[in-house]
ZADO-1210 file (C-alpha; in nm, 4 decimals, padded with zeros to 6 digits):
<atoms>
<atom x="-01.1514" y="02.0642" z="-01.5710" code="MET" pos="1"/>
<atom x="-00.9014" y="02.3268" z="-01.5883" code="SER" pos="2"/>
<atom x="-00.6298" y="02.3424" z="-01.7955" code="GLN" pos="3"/>
<atom x="-00.2729" y="02.3817" z="-01.6560" code="GLY" pos="4"/>
<atom x="-00.0675" y="02.0728" z="-01.4912" code="SER" pos="5"/>
<atom x="-00.3222" y="02.0304" z="-01.1938" code="ASN" pos="6"/>
<atom x="-00.6770" y="01.8189" z="-01.1559" code="PHE" pos="7"/>
<atom x="-00.8636" y="01.7590" z="-00.8317" code="VAL" pos="8"/>
<atom x="-00.8125" y="01.4731" z="-00.6142" code="ASP" pos="9"/>
<atom x="-01.1442" y="01.3558" z="-00.4395" code="TYR" pos="10"/>
<atom x="-01.2490" y="01.1394" z="-00.1653" code="VAL" pos="11"/>
<atom x="-01.6244" y="01.1866" z="00.0067" code="LYS" pos="12"/>
<atom x="-01.6168" y="00.9848" z="00.3138" code="ILE" pos="13"/>
<atom x="-01.8806" y="00.9000" z="00.5851" code="CYS" pos="14"/>
<atom x="-01.7410" y="01.0428" z="00.9410" code="CYS" pos="15"/>
<atom x="-01.9117" y="00.9669" z="01.2878" code="ARG" pos="16"/>
<atom x="-01.7987" y="01.0969" z="01.5769" code="SER" pos="17"/>
<atom x="-01.8119" y="00.9005" z="01.9225" code="GLY" pos="18"/>
<atom x="-02.0733" y="00.9065" z="02.1341" code="LYS" pos="19"/>
<atom x="-01.9729" y="01.1334" z="02.4763" code="GLY" pos="20"/>
<atom x="-02.0065" y="00.9204" z="02.8204" code="GLY" pos="21"/>
<atom x="-02.3174" y="00.9232" z="03.0254" code="ALA" pos="22"/>
<atom x="-02.2385" y="01.0722" z="03.3309" code="GLY" pos="23"/>
<atom x="-02.2511" y="00.8586" z="03.6840" code="SER" pos="24"/>
<atom x="-02.5675" y="00.9206" z="03.9403" code="ALA" pos="25"/>
<atom x="-02.3319" y="00.7257" z="04.2396" code="HIS" pos="26"/>
<atom x="-02.3635" y="00.7923" z="04.5664" code="LEU" pos="27"/>
<atom x="-02.1051" y="00.7613" z="04.8060" code="HIS" pos="28"/>
<atom x="-02.0896" y="00.4475" z="05.0096" code="ARG" pos="29"/>
<atom x="-01.8152" y="00.3111" z="05.2205" code="ASP" pos="30"/>
<atom x="-01.7587" y="00.1225" z="05.5387" code="LYS" pos="31"/>
<atom x="-01.8628" y="00.3832" z="05.7478" code="LEU" pos="32"/>
<atom x="-02.1511" y="00.5526" z="05.5099" code="THR" pos="33"/>
<atom x="-02.4269" y="00.4216" z="05.4153" code="SER" pos="34"/>
<atom x="-02.5702" y="00.7688" z="05.2715" code="THR" pos="35"/>
<atom x="-02.3369" y="00.9519" z="05.1185" code="GLY" pos="36"/>
<atom x="-02.3405" y="01.2445" z="04.9065" code="GLY" pos="37"/>
<atom x="-02.3066" y="01.2722" z="04.5343" code="PRO" pos="38"/>
<atom x="-01.9725" y="01.1325" z="04.3537" code="ASP" pos="39"/>
<atom x="-02.1044" y="01.0592" z="04.0140" code="GLY" pos="40"/>
<atom x="-01.7668" y="01.1800" z="03.7576" code="GLY" pos="41"/>
<atom x="-01.8501" y="01.3018" z="03.4344" code="ASP" pos="42"/>
<atom x="-01.8665" y="01.1121" z="03.0788" code="GLY" pos="43"/>
<atom x="-01.5705" y="01.0678" z="02.8424" code="GLY" pos="44"/>
<atom x="-01.6199" y="01.3032" z="02.5234" code="ARG" pos="45"/>
<atom x="-01.6740" y="01.1136" z="02.2557" code="GLY" pos="46"/>
<atom x="-01.3751" y="01.0621" z="01.9954" code="GLY" pos="47"/>
<atom x="-01.3097" y="01.2965" z="01.6943" code="HIS" pos="48"/>
<atom x="-01.2867" y="01.2397" z="01.3171" code="VAL" pos="49"/>
<atom x="-00.9093" y="01.4633" z="01.2615" code="ILE" pos="50"/>
<atom x="-00.7699" y="01.5566" z="00.9750" code="LEU" pos="51"/>
<atom x="-00.3582" y="01.5698" z="01.0131" code="LYS" pos="52"/>
<atom x="-00.1275" y="01.7121" z="00.7555" code="GLY" pos="53"/>
<atom x="00.2052" y="01.5109" z="00.6170" code="ASN" pos="54"/>
<atom x="00.4384" y="01.6453" z="00.3716" code="SER" pos="55"/>
<atom x="00.5033" y="01.2911" z="00.3103" code="GLN" pos="56"/>
<atom x="00.1242" y="01.2331" z="00.1628" code="PHE" pos="57"/>
<atom x="00.1261" y="01.4010" z="-00.2367" code="TRP" pos="58"/>
<atom x="-00.2143" y="01.2261" z="-00.3375" code="THR" pos="59"/>
<atom x="-00.5556" y="01.0790" z="-00.1265" code="LEU" pos="60"/>
<atom x="-00.5755" y="00.7666" z="-00.3001" code="LEU" pos="61"/>
<atom x="-00.4924" y="00.5866" z="00.0663" code="HIS" pos="62"/>
<atom x="-00.8859" y="00.7137" z="00.1480" code="LEU" pos="63"/>
<atom x="-01.0299" y="00.6017" z="-00.1697" code="LYS" pos="64"/>
<atom x="-01.1159" y="00.3111" z="-00.0249" code="TYR" pos="65"/>
<atom x="-01.2311" y="00.4199" z="00.3366" code="ARG" pos="66"/>
<atom x="-01.5861" y="00.5077" z="00.2753" code="LYS" pos="67"/>
<atom x="-01.6762" y="00.5029" z="00.6681" code="HIS" pos="68"/>
<atom x="-01.4904" y="00.6701" z="00.9144" code="ILE" pos="69"/>
<atom x="-01.6038" y="00.5546" z="01.3095" code="ILE" pos="70"/>
<atom x="-01.4150" y="00.7028" z="01.6303" code="ALA" pos="71"/>
<atom x="-01.4635" y="00.5636" z="01.9155" code="GLU" pos="72"/>
<atom x="-01.7384" y="00.6352" z="02.1548" code="ASP" pos="73"/>
<atom x="-01.6870" y="00.7902" z="02.5490" code="GLY" pos="74"/>
<atom x="-01.6890" y="00.5538" z="02.8527" code="LEU" pos="75"/>
<atom x="-01.9514" y="00.6014" z="03.1433" code="SER" pos="76"/>
<atom x="-01.8069" y="00.8187" z="03.4268" code="GLY" pos="77"/>
<atom x="-01.7381" y="00.6015" z="03.7479" code="GLY" pos="78"/>
<atom x="-01.7773" y="00.6502" z="04.1294" code="SER" pos="79"/>
<atom x="-01.5133" y="00.9110" z="04.3238" code="SER" pos="80"/>
<atom x="-01.5992" y="01.1393" z="04.1102" code="GLN" pos="81"/>
<atom x="-01.3853" y="00.9336" z="03.8293" code="LYS" pos="82"/>
<atom x="-01.4028" y="01.0803" z="03.4651" code="THR" pos="83"/>
<atom x="-01.4761" y="00.8292" z="03.1901" code="GLY" pos="84"/>
<atom x="-01.2119" y="00.7499" z="02.9605" code="LYS" pos="85"/>
<atom x="-01.2119" y="00.9583" z="02.6339" code="THR" pos="86"/>
<atom x="-01.3222" y="00.7796" z="02.2939" code="GLY" pos="87"/>
<atom x="-01.0172" y="00.7642" z="02.0835" code="LYS" pos="88"/>
<atom x="-00.9759" y="01.0170" z="01.7592" code="ASP" pos="89"/>
<atom x="-00.9621" y="00.9133" z="01.4693" code="GLU" pos="90"/>
<atom x="-00.6959" y="01.0528" z="01.3075" code="ILE" pos="91"/>
<atom x="-00.6670" y="01.0850" z="00.9269" code="LEU" pos="92"/>
<atom x="-00.3226" y="01.2009" z="00.7591" code="GLU" pos="93"/>
<atom x="-00.3657" y="01.4104" z="00.4359" code="VAL" pos="94"/>
<atom x="-00.1575" y="01.6073" z="00.2065" code="PRO" pos="95"/>
<atom x="-00.0800" y="01.9657" z="00.2295" code="LEU" pos="96"/>
<atom x="-00.3153" y="02.1873" z="00.0465" code="GLY" pos="97"/>
<atom x="-00.6464" y="01.9129" z="00.1105" code="THR" pos="98"/>
<atom x="-00.9550" y="02.1675" z="00.1725" code="ILE" pos="99"/>
<atom x="-01.2225" y="01.9861" z="00.3666" code="ALA" pos="100"/>
<atom x="-01.6204" y="02.0625" z="00.2253" code="ARG" pos="101"/>
<atom x="-01.9287" y="02.0061" z="00.4074" code="ASP" pos="102"/>
<atom x="-02.1185" y="01.7592" z="00.1650" code="ALA" pos="103"/>
<atom x="-02.4311" y="01.8412" z="00.1957" code="GLU" pos="104"/>
<atom x="-02.3844" y="02.2352" z="00.1894" code="THR" pos="105"/>
<atom x="-02.1035" y="02.2503" z="-00.0336" code="GLY" pos="106"/>
<atom x="-01.9108" y="02.4744" z="00.2324" code="GLU" pos="107"/>
<atom x="-01.5506" y="02.4769" z="00.2888" code="VAL" pos="108"/>
<atom x="-01.4584" y="02.3976" z="00.6202" code="LEU" pos="109"/>
<atom x="-01.0827" y="02.4695" z="00.6453" code="PHE" pos="110"/>
<atom x="-00.7700" y="02.4159" z="00.4801" code="GLU" pos="111"/>
<atom x="-00.4864" y="02.1897" z="00.5889" code="ILE" pos="112"/>
<atom x="-00.1716" y="02.3865" z="00.4529" code="THR" pos="113"/>
<atom x="00.1220" y="02.2392" z="00.7156" code="GLU" pos="114"/>
<atom x="00.3435" y="01.9694" z="00.7952" code="ASP" pos="115"/>
<atom x="00.1696" y="01.8160" z="01.1304" code="GLY" pos="116"/>
<atom x="-00.1228" y="02.0178" z="01.1526" code="GLU" pos="117"/>
<atom x="-00.4499" y="01.8743" z="01.2934" code="THR" pos="118"/>
<atom x="-00.7998" y="02.0340" z="01.2563" code="LYS" pos="119"/>
<atom x="-01.0734" y="01.8426" z="01.3705" code="ILE" pos="120"/>
<atom x="-01.3263" y="01.7656" z="01.1049" code="LEU" pos="121"/>
<atom x="-01.6218" y="01.6080" z="01.3195" code="THR" pos="122"/>
<atom x="-01.6487" y="01.6551" z="01.6547" code="ALA" pos="123"/>
<atom x="-01.7422" y="01.3863" z="01.9414" code="GLY" pos="124"/>
<atom x="-02.0119" y="01.4216" z="02.1702" code="GLY" pos="125"/>
<atom x="-01.9477" y="01.5655" z="02.4911" code="ARG" pos="126"/>
<atom x="-01.9701" y="01.3477" z="02.8204" code="GLY" pos="127"/>
<atom x="-02.2313" y="01.3906" z="03.0825" code="GLY" pos="128"/>
<atom x="-02.2163" y="01.5658" z="03.3948" code="LEU" pos="129"/>
<atom x="-02.1989" y="01.3505" z="03.6906" code="GLY" pos="130"/>
<atom x="-02.4365" y="01.3549" z="03.9502" code="ASN" pos="131"/>
<atom x="-02.2258" y="01.5927" z="04.1905" code="TRP" pos="132"/>
<atom x="-02.2573" y="01.8801" z="03.9814" code="HIS" pos="133"/>
<atom x="-02.6195" y="01.8774" z="04.0423" code="PHE" pos="134"/>
<atom x="-02.5802" y="01.9194" z="04.4106" code="LYS" pos="135"/>
<atom x="-02.7709" y="02.2028" z="04.6032" code="THR" pos="136"/>
<atom x="-02.8362" y="02.3351" z="04.9353" code="PRO" pos="137"/>
<atom x="-03.1850" y="02.1793" z="04.9076" code="THR" pos="138"/>
<atom x="-03.1187" y="01.8706" z="04.6659" code="LEU" pos="139"/>
<atom x="-02.8427" y="01.7038" z="04.8653" code="GLN" pos="140"/>
<atom x="-02.8554" y="01.3421" z="04.6896" code="THR" pos="141"/>
<atom x="-02.9695" y="01.4211" z="04.3081" code="PRO" pos="142"/>
<atom x="-03.0119" y="01.0460" z="04.1956" code="ARG" pos="143"/>
<atom x="-02.9640" y="01.1663" z="03.7988" code="PHE" pos="144"/>
<atom x="-02.6778" y="01.2673" z="03.5980" code="ALA" pos="145"/>
<atom x="-02.6334" y="01.3976" z="03.2349" code="GLN" pos="146"/>
<atom x="-02.6049" y="01.1770" z="02.9662" code="PRO" pos="147"/>
<atom x="-02.3566" y="01.2324" z="02.7230" code="GLY" pos="148"/>
<atom x="-02.4110" y="01.3672" z="02.3924" code="GLU" pos="149"/>
<atom x="-02.4544" y="01.2131" z="02.0901" code="GLN" pos="150"/>
<atom x="-02.1642" y="01.1350" z="01.8089" code="GLY" pos="151"/>
<atom x="-02.2779" y="01.3533" z="01.4635" code="LYS" pos="152"/>
<atom x="-02.2468" y="01.1341" z="01.1333" code="GLU" pos="153"/>
<atom x="-02.1671" y="01.3604" z="00.8151" code="GLU" pos="154"/>
<atom x="-02.0618" y="01.3503" z="00.4666" code="TRP" pos="155"/>
<atom x="-01.7212" y="01.5028" z="00.4079" code="MET" pos="156"/>
<atom x="-01.5413" y="01.5866" z="00.1101" code="VAL" pos="157"/>
<atom x="-01.1752" y="01.5830" z="00.0558" code="LEU" pos="158"/>
<atom x="-01.0468" y="01.7546" z="-00.1775" code="GLU" pos="159"/>
<atom x="-00.6898" y="01.8231" z="-00.3101" code="LEU" pos="160"/>
<atom x="-00.5477" y="02.0613" z="-00.6645" code="LYS" pos="161"/>
<atom x="-00.2784" y="01.8089" z="-00.7194" code="VAL" pos="162"/>
<atom x="00.0244" y="01.8999" z="-00.9457" code="LEU" pos="163"/>
<atom x="00.2242" y="01.6224" z="-01.0859" code="ALA" pos="164"/>
<atom x="00.5400" y="01.5022" z="-00.9069" code="ASP" pos="165"/>
<atom x="00.7203" y="01.3635" z="-01.1969" code="VAL" pos="166"/>
<atom x="00.6631" y="01.5078" z="-01.5651" code="GLY" pos="167"/>
<atom x="00.7719" y="01.2201" z="-01.8421" code="LEU" pos="168"/>
<atom x="00.9701" y="01.3394" z="-02.1168" code="VAL" pos="169"/>
<atom x="01.0440" y="01.2128" z="-02.4431" code="GLY" pos="170"/>
<atom x="00.9812" y="01.1280" z="-02.8068" code="PHE" pos="171"/>
<atom x="00.6408" y="00.9940" z="-02.8747" code="PRO" pos="172"/>
<atom x="00.7784" y="00.6403" z="-02.9228" code="ASN" pos="173"/>
<atom x="00.9862" y="00.6126" z="-02.6159" code="ALA" pos="174"/>
<atom x="00.6709" y="00.3938" z="-02.3691" code="GLY" pos="175"/>
<atom x="00.4856" y="00.7098" z="-02.1633" code="LYS" pos="176"/>
<atom x="00.1849" y="00.6390" z="-02.1846" code="SER" pos="177"/>
<atom x="00.2511" y="00.2543" z="-02.1123" code="THR" pos="178"/>
<atom x="00.4549" y="00.3444" z="-01.8293" code="LEU" pos="179"/>
<atom x="00.2102" y="00.5107" z="-01.7202" code="LEU" pos="180"/>
<atom x="-00.0882" y="00.2136" z="-01.7328" code="SER" pos="181"/>
<atom x="00.1325" y="-00.0110" z="-01.5850" code="VAL" pos="182"/>
<atom x="00.2412" y="00.2276" z="-01.2969" code="LEU" pos="183"/>
<atom x="-00.1019" y="00.2989" z="-01.2210" code="SER" pos="184"/>
<atom x="-00.2761" y="00.0371" z="-01.2398" code="ALA" pos="185"/>
<atom x="-00.5761" y="00.1738" z="-01.0943" code="ALA" pos="186"/>
<atom x="-00.7622" y="00.3066" z="-01.4085" code="LYS" pos="187"/>
<atom x="-01.0362" y="00.5244" z="-01.2748" code="PRO" pos="188"/>
<atom x="-00.7065" y="00.7075" z="-01.1287" code="GLU" pos="189"/>
<atom x="-00.5967" y="00.8174" z="-01.4459" code="ILE" pos="190"/>
<atom x="-00.7515" y="01.1510" z="-01.5316" code="ALA" pos="191"/>
<atom x="-00.8042" y="01.2878" z="-01.8848" code="ASP" pos="192"/>
<atom x="-00.8078" y="01.7116" z="-01.9277" code="TYR" pos="193"/>
<atom x="-00.8725" y="01.8723" z="-02.2070" code="PRO" pos="194"/>
<atom x="-00.4934" y="02.0130" z="-02.3234" code="PHE" pos="195"/>
<atom x="-00.4896" y="02.1872" z="-02.6787" code="THR" pos="196"/>
<atom x="-00.5541" y="01.9314" z="-02.9004" code="THR" pos="197"/>
<atom x="-00.3338" y="01.6730" z="-02.7227" code="LEU" pos="198"/>
<atom x="-00.4655" y="01.5138" z="-02.3966" code="VAL" pos="199"/>
<atom x="-00.1741" y="01.4327" z="-02.1167" code="PRO" pos="200"/>
<atom x="-00.2778" y="01.2043" z="-01.8818" code="ASN" pos="201"/>
<atom x="-00.2256" y="01.2088" z="-01.5099" code="LEU" pos="202"/>
<atom x="-00.1915" y="00.9125" z="-01.2973" code="GLY" pos="203"/>
<atom x="-00.1631" y="00.8304" z="-00.9344" code="ILE" pos="204"/>
<atom x="00.0775" y="00.6069" z="-00.8410" code="VAL" pos="205"/>
<atom x="00.0881" y="00.3449" z="-00.5398" code="SER" pos="206"/>
<atom x="00.3644" y="00.3464" z="-00.3423" code="TYR" pos="207"/>
<atom x="00.4824" y="00.1849" z="-00.0052" code="ARG" pos="208"/>
<atom x="00.2985" y="00.1903" z="00.3349" code="ASN" pos="209"/>
<atom x="-00.0155" y="00.3757" z="00.1736" code="GLY" pos="210"/>
<atom x="00.2253" y="00.6522" z="-00.0238" code="LYS" pos="211"/>
<atom x="00.1167" y="00.7665" z="-00.3810" code="SER" pos="212"/>
<atom x="00.2358" y="01.0290" z="-00.6032" code="PHE" pos="213"/>
<atom x="00.1272" y="01.1920" z="-00.9433" code="VAL" pos="214"/>
<atom x="00.2683" y="01.1525" z="-01.2774" code="MET" pos="215"/>
<atom x="00.1943" y="01.3454" z="-01.5989" code="ALA" pos="216"/>
<atom x="00.2463" y="01.1948" z="-01.9452" code="ASP" pos="217"/>
<atom x="00.3203" y="01.4560" z="-02.1200" code="ILE" pos="218"/>
<atom x="00.2930" y="01.4709" z="-02.5038" code="PRO" pos="219"/>
<atom x="00.6129" y="01.3553" z="-02.7273" code="GLY" pos="220"/>
<atom x="00.8455" y="01.6419" z="-02.7759" code="ILE" pos="221"/>
<atom x="01.0012" y="01.6891" z="-03.0973" code="ILE" pos="222"/>
<atom x="01.2929" y="01.8443" z="-03.1577" code="GLU" pos="223"/>
<atom x="01.2384" y="02.2153" z="-03.2461" code="GLY" pos="224"/>
<atom x="00.9637" y="02.2358" z="-02.9933" code="ALA" pos="225"/>
<atom x="01.1061" y="02.5224" z="-02.8430" code="SER" pos="226"/>
<atom x="01.0994" y="02.7278" z="-03.1654" code="LYS" pos="227"/>
<atom x="00.7082" y="02.6447" z="-03.1344" code="GLY" pos="228"/>
<atom x="00.7548" y="02.4084" z="-03.4339" code="LYS" pos="229"/>
<atom x="00.4524" y="02.1446" z="-03.4352" code="GLY" pos="230"/>
<atom x="00.3040" y="02.2117" z="-03.0818" code="LEU" pos="231"/>
<atom x="00.5658" y="02.4040" z="-02.9151" code="GLY" pos="232"/>
<atom x="00.5126" y="02.5979" z="-02.6574" code="PHE" pos="233"/>
<atom x="00.1757" y="02.4309" z="-02.5589" code="ARG" pos="234"/>
<atom x="00.2700" y="02.1233" z="-02.3958" code="PHE" pos="235"/>
<atom x="00.6532" y="02.2431" z="-02.2995" code="LEU" pos="236"/>
<atom x="00.4347" y="02.4818" z="-02.0403" code="ARG" pos="237"/>
<atom x="00.3210" y="02.1585" z="-01.9007" code="HIS" pos="238"/>
<atom x="00.6698" y="02.0789" z="-01.7748" code="ILE" pos="239"/>
<atom x="00.7624" y="02.4043" z="-01.5725" code="GLU" pos="240"/>
<atom x="00.5484" y="02.2740" z="-01.3139" code="ARG" pos="241"/>
<atom x="00.6726" y="01.8879" z="-01.2230" code="ASN" pos="242"/>
<atom x="00.8885" y="01.8728" z="-00.9406" code="SER" pos="243"/>
<atom x="01.0958" y="01.5504" z="-01.1096" code="VAL" pos="244"/>
<atom x="01.1836" y="01.5211" z="-01.4750" code="LEU" pos="245"/>
<atom x="01.2211" y="01.1625" z="-01.6039" code="LEU" pos="246"/>
<atom x="01.3722" y="01.1028" z="-01.9426" code="PHE" pos="247"/>
<atom x="01.2460" y="00.8098" z="-02.1547" code="MET" pos="248"/>
<atom x="01.4774" y="00.6782" z="-02.4526" code="VAL" pos="249"/>
<atom x="01.3848" y="00.3559" z="-02.5611" code="PRO" pos="250"/>
<atom x="01.6584" y="00.0810" z="-02.6343" code="ALA" pos="251"/>
<atom x="01.6184" y="00.0864" z="-02.9679" code="ASP" pos="252"/>
<atom x="01.6508" y="00.4229" z="-03.0787" code="THR" pos="253"/>
<atom x="01.8361" y="00.4586" z="-03.4111" code="SER" pos="254"/>
<atom x="02.0810" y="00.7456" z="-03.1981" code="ARG" pos="255"/>
<atom x="02.2548" y="00.6609" z="-02.9343" code="THR" pos="256"/>
<atom x="02.0906" y="00.7177" z="-02.5465" code="ILE" pos="257"/>
<atom x="02.3095" y="01.0206" z="-02.4525" code="LYS" pos="258"/>
<atom x="02.2427" y="01.1612" z="-02.8009" code="GLU" pos="259"/>
<atom x="01.8787" y="01.1001" z="-02.7556" code="GLU" pos="260"/>
<atom x="01.8767" y="01.2390" z="-02.3992" code="TYR" pos="261"/>
<atom x="02.0793" y="01.5386" z="-02.4834" code="GLU" pos="262"/>
<atom x="01.8676" y="01.6499" z="-02.7420" code="ILE" pos="263"/>
<atom x="01.5452" y="01.6230" z="-02.5488" code="LEU" pos="264"/>
<atom x="01.7891" y="01.8144" z="-02.3081" code="LEU" pos="265"/>
<atom x="01.8722" y="02.0905" z="-02.5365" code="ASN" pos="266"/>
<atom x="01.4643" y="02.1459" z="-02.6263" code="GLU" pos="267"/>
<atom x="01.3772" y="02.1971" z="-02.2532" code="LEU" pos="268"/>
<atom x="01.7282" y="02.4345" z="-02.2325" code="GLN" pos="269"/>
<atom x="01.6195" y="02.5918" z="-02.4802" code="GLU" pos="270"/>
<atom x="01.2923" y="02.6576" z="-02.3814" code="TYR" pos="271"/>
<atom x="01.3092" y="02.7447" z="-02.0285" code="ASN" pos="272"/>
<atom x="01.6773" y="02.7138" z="-01.8788" code="PRO" pos="273"/>
<atom x="01.5325" y="02.6514" z="-01.5058" code="GLU" pos="274"/>
<atom x="01.4213" y="02.3408" z="-01.6261" code="LEU" pos="275"/>
<atom x="01.7775" y="02.2725" z="-01.5643" code="MET" pos="276"/>
<atom x="01.7571" y="02.2858" z="-01.1817" code="GLN" pos="277"/>
<atom x="01.4921" y="02.0412" z="-01.1497" code="LYS" pos="278"/>
<atom x="01.5836" y="01.6627" z="-01.0578" code="PRO" pos="279"/>
<atom x="01.6279" y="01.4663" z="-01.3958" code="HIS" pos="280"/>
<atom x="01.5992" y="01.0871" z="-01.3766" code="LEU" pos="281"/>
<atom x="01.6342" y="00.8422" z="-01.7305" code="LEU" pos="282"/>
<atom x="01.4980" y="00.5374" z="-01.7973" code="ALA" pos="283"/>
<atom x="01.6298" y="00.3035" z="-02.0889" code="ILE" pos="284"/>
<atom x="01.2114" y="00.1338" z="-02.1805" code="THR" pos="285"/>
<atom x="01.1928" y="-00.1257" z="-02.3877" code="LYS" pos="286"/>
<atom x="01.4946" y="-00.3474" z="-02.2353" code="SER" pos="287"/>
<atom x="01.3954" y="-00.6665" z="-02.2034" code="ASP" pos="288"/>
<atom x="01.5343" y="-00.7168" z="-02.5423" code="MET" pos="289"/>
<atom x="01.8908" y="-00.6862" z="-02.3899" code="LEU" pos="290"/>
<atom x="02.0856" y="-00.8918" z="-02.2550" code="ASP" pos="291"/>
<atom x="02.3194" y="-00.8354" z="-01.9121" code="ASP" pos="292"/>
<atom x="02.6085" y="-00.7909" z="-02.1404" code="GLU" pos="293"/>
<atom x="02.4898" y="-00.5288" z="-02.3640" code="LEU" pos="294"/>
<atom x="02.3312" y="-00.3399" z="-02.0620" code="LYS" pos="295"/>
<atom x="02.6932" y="-00.3233" z="-01.9130" code="GLU" pos="296"/>
<atom x="02.8076" y="-00.1752" z="-02.2233" code="GLU" pos="297"/>
<atom x="02.5648" y="00.0991" z="-02.2889" code="MET" pos="298"/>
<atom x="02.5960" y="00.1992" z="-01.9077" code="SER" pos="299"/>
<atom x="02.9524" y="00.3111" z="-01.9850" code="LYS" pos="300"/>
<atom x="02.7821" y="00.5290" z="-02.2231" code="ASP" pos="301"/>
<atom x="02.5001" y="00.6835" z="-02.0065" code="LEU" pos="302"/>
<atom x="02.4819" y="00.9973" z="-01.9478" code="PRO" pos="303"/>
<atom x="02.6137" y="01.1479" z="-01.5734" code="LYS" pos="304"/>
<atom x="02.2163" y="01.1079" z="-01.4046" code="ILE" pos="305"/>
<atom x="02.0463" y="00.8175" z="-01.2148" code="PRO" pos="306"/>
<atom x="01.9116" y="00.5765" z="-01.5181" code="SER" pos="307"/>
<atom x="01.7823" y="00.2419" z="-01.4936" code="ILE" pos="308"/>
<atom x="01.6963" y="00.0216" z="-01.7174" code="PHE" pos="309"/>
<atom x="01.3550" y="-00.0928" z="-01.7681" code="ILE" pos="310"/>
<atom x="01.0417" y="-00.2751" z="-01.9757" code="SER" pos="311"/>
<atom x="00.7017" y="-00.1620" z="-01.8722" code="SER" pos="312"/>
<atom x="00.5728" y="-00.4623" z="-02.0619" code="VAL" pos="313"/>
<atom x="00.7510" y="-00.7264" z="-01.8962" code="ALA" pos="314"/>
<atom x="00.7513" y="-00.5428" z="-01.5659" code="GLN" pos="315"/>
<atom x="01.1131" y="-00.5245" z="-01.5279" code="GLN" pos="316"/>
<atom x="01.2878" y="-00.2445" z="-01.2999" code="GLY" pos="317"/>
<atom x="00.9588" y="-00.1119" z="-01.2096" code="ILE" pos="318"/>
<atom x="00.9775" y="-00.1031" z="-00.8380" code="THR" pos="319"/>
<atom x="01.3419" y="-00.0194" z="-00.8438" code="GLU" pos="320"/>
<atom x="01.1984" y="00.2852" z="-01.0760" code="LEU" pos="321"/>
<atom x="00.9561" y="00.3989" z="-00.8257" code="LYS" pos="322"/>
<atom x="01.2009" y="00.3966" z="-00.5625" code="ASP" pos="323"/>
<atom x="01.4394" y="00.6252" z="-00.7491" code="MET" pos="324"/>
<atom x="01.1344" y="00.8937" z="-00.8103" code="LEU" pos="325"/>
<atom x="01.0005" y="00.8444" z="-00.4444" code="TRP" pos="326"/>
<atom x="01.3587" y="00.9374" z="-00.3288" code="LYS" pos="327"/>
<atom x="01.3963" y="01.2036" z="-00.6455" code="ALA" pos="328"/>
<atom x="01.0498" y="01.3760" z="-00.4838" code="ILE" pos="329"/>
<atom x="01.1222" y="01.3714" z="-00.1397" code="ASN" pos="330"/>
<atom x="01.4885" y="01.4941" z="-00.1927" code="THR" pos="331"/>
<atom x="01.4641" y="01.9019" z="-00.1321" code="PRO" pos="332"/>
<atom x="01.6220" y="02.0576" z="-00.4479" code="ASN" pos="333"/>
<atom x="01.9747" y="02.2670" z="-00.3103" code="PRO" pos="334"/>
</atoms>
């Protein structure tokens, strides 16, 4: 796994496209005609498996447990040159930047880069031609038609280089790892990768309607980090690529919440003033020890950014926090 704040989100799926419908070998018959010519229609094409870019998706988590993707078969042609119905395509929505490759050969087929862009991953079989295509001056009534083409079954790999959407910023005791383990409950989705001597974790957080986003637990900041003290630059560099920063301050801090937030903010500002442009949110952790009165009292003196009281252990405020983060990730920066 390369250093830097991205890891590869990966799914391997078996795609089966639809079989094409058979052409019809029908001969025209009606009240007046007992030996009419060929009028068999073509078969419908089998359904494709299609990838479609969706800027609302950030990971491939929604496809992790769909191993077999099966498109519909096309229907046979009918009389009076009626074409059979096309098999229904199976459309998979994927985040922008998803690369499709052939699982057997490893060859990259294409990349989805734009919202709404569609590309065929596995093409459906063509429909067979009806018998009227085969009529010739010497063969007036062909009694045969083409069968439909078989669909394909192939294993495909979808890969996405993931940048974290939310970076957790806080001192070592702020409860970042606990929050990450609670939010990304699917343990295999937490990827460790070597990062100097500390190991940040990336977790994929499931959200509503099959959506998800990526959260990075960045090793704790210590005062003076921006001057290179301790691990300094090594992990601050990690934060530059996150789109939203979630500051985490424990309710039992020895300073006020505001003071601790300002120290963290100051470290970031010293290191890279551009980090001030990112959306900042504040989570006051370990809040299960506070009663409503105390929360109200503390709220009067919080920094002027969206903030929330949470407890990872008691599962308090977690859903509201996800809503807050999702909104921040999906609000374009002014």
